[in-house]
C-alpha positions as CSV (number, residue, x, y, z in Angstrom):
1,X,29.8,-44.5,12.2
2,X,30.2,-43.6,8.6
3,X,27.9,-40.6,8.1
4,X,26.9,-38.1,5.1
5,X,29.4,-35.6,4.6
6,X,29.1,-34.1,1.2
7,X,26.4,-33.9,-1.5
8,X,26.7,-33.1,-5.1
9,X,24.2,-31.4,-7.6
10,X,24.5,-32.1,-11.2
11,X,23.8,-29.3,-13.8
12,X,22.8,-29.3,-17.5
13,X,23.6,-25.1,-17.1
14,X,26.2,-24.4,-14.7
15,X,25.7,-20.5,-14.7
16,X,22.0,-20.8,-14.0
17,X,22.2,-23.4,-11.3
18,X,24.9,-21.4,-9.5
19,X,22.6,-18.5,-9.9
20,X,19.8,-20.5,-8.6
21,X,21.4,-21.8,-5.2
22,X,23.1,-18.2,-4.6
23,X,20.0,-16.4,-4.9
24,X,18.1,-18.4,-2.9
25,X,20.2,-19.8,-0.1
26,X,23.5,-17.8,-0.7
27,X,25.9,-20.4,-1.7
28,X,29.0,-19.0,-3.2
29,X,31.0,-21.6,-5.1
30,X,34.8,-21.9,-5.7
31,X,35.7,-23.7,-9.0
32,X,38.3,-26.4,-9.3
33,X,39.3,-26.8,-12.8
34,X,40.3,-30.2,-14.3
35,X,42.7,-29.0,-17.3
36,X,42.5,-32.4,-18.8
37,X,38.6,-32.2,-19.3
38,X,36.9,-29.0,-18.6
39,X,33.5,-30.9,-18.6
40,X,34.6,-32.1,-15.4
41,X,35.4,-28.9,-13.5
42,X,34.0,-28.8,-10.0
43,X,32.6,-26.2,-7.9
44,X,32.9,-26.6,-4.2
45,X,30.6,-24.9,-1.7
46,X,30.0,-25.3,2.1
47,X,26.5,-24.6,3.6
48,X,25.3,-23.1,7.1
49,X,22.3,-22.5,9.0
50,X,20.7,-19.3,9.6
51,X,22.5,-19.0,12.8
52,X,25.7,-19.4,11.1
53,X,26.4,-23.1,11.7
54,X,28.4,-25.1,9.6
55,X,26.3,-27.6,7.5
56,X,27.6,-30.3,4.9
57,X,29.8,-29.3,2.0
58,X,28.7,-29.5,-1.6
59,X,29.6,-29.5,-4.7
60,X,28.4,-28.9,-8.5
61,X,29.5,-30.3,-11.9
62,X,28.2,-30.8,-15.1
63,X,25.6,-33.4,-15.6
64,X,27.5,-36.6,-16.6
65,X,24.5,-38.7,-18.2
66,X,20.9,-38.1,-18.2
67,X,20.3,-40.5,-15.2
68,X,22.9,-38.3,-13.1
69,X,21.0,-37.2,-9.8
70,X,22.1,-35.7,-6.7
71,X,24.4,-37.7,-5.1
72,X,25.0,-37.9,-1.3
73,X,28.8,-39.2,-0.3
74,X,29.0,-41.2,3.0
75,X,32.7,-41.1,4.5
76,X,34.3,-44.7,5.3
77,X,37.6,-45.8,6.3
78,X,38.0,-48.2,3.6
79,X,36.2,-47.8,0.4
80,X,37.2,-51.6,-0.5
81,X,35.4,-52.9,2.4
82,X,32.4,-51.2,2.1
83,X,32.0,-52.0,-1.6
84,X,32.1,-55.5,-0.7
85,X,29.2,-55.1,1.8
86,X,27.3,-53.2,-0.7
87,X,27.7,-56.2,-3.2
88,X,27.0,-58.9,-0.6
89,X,23.6,-57.0,0.1
90,X,22.0,-56.5,-3.1
91,X,23.8,-53.3,-4.1
92,X,25.8,-52.5,-7.1
93,X,29.3,-50.7,-7.9
94,X,28.7,-48.3,-10.7
95,X,32.0,-46.5,-10.5
96,X,34.9,-48.3,-8.7
97,X,37.4,-46.4,-6.7
98,X,38.8,-43.5,-8.3
99,X,41.3,-41.0,-6.8
100,X,40.6,-37.4,-6.3
101,X,44.2,-36.0,-6.3
102,X,45.4,-34.6,-3.1
103,X,42.2,-35.4,-1.3
104,X,41.2,-39.2,-1.1
105,X,39.0,-41.6,-3.4
106,X,35.5,-41.9,-4.3
107,X,33.2,-44.7,-5.6
108,X,29.4,-44.5,-6.9
109,X,27.0,-47.2,-6.0
110,X,23.2,-48.0,-6.1
111,X,21.6,-49.3,-3.2
112,X,19.0,-52.3,-3.3
113,X,16.3,-49.8,-4.3
114,X,18.4,-48.8,-7.1
115,X,19.2,-45.4,-5.4
116,X,22.5,-43.8,-6.1
117,X,25.5,-42.8,-3.3
118,X,28.7,-42.1,-3.3
119,X,31.7,-43.5,-0.8
120,X,34.6,-41.0,0.0
121,X,37.7,-42.4,1.8
122,X,40.1,-39.6,2.9
123,X,43.9,-40.2,1.5
124,X,45.9,-41.2,4.3
């Protein structure tokens, strides 16, 4: 069954946001650079509970638009299959299937209530 496996936090000030989450939750972030477009640099982090059990992975990036909010990503076997289901049930595809080099693919959609989510498909 598809499940949420990753969340993404947009930030207006990356350094301020990273300090906030590190100081409060202890999250350390690893930068993935995008030499073609530094505005699309990405910082990965892993979460864990107080007993050290692994939680969801996360990411942080520069806010892409004023309406860019925290986005939860759902892992699916086929983005195309789920895009079709989303549209058939009143959702809207906001960003079509896009490759993440060496990882997989993502798409962004809004549900029937205009909430934003992402889909992730592992590269096979």
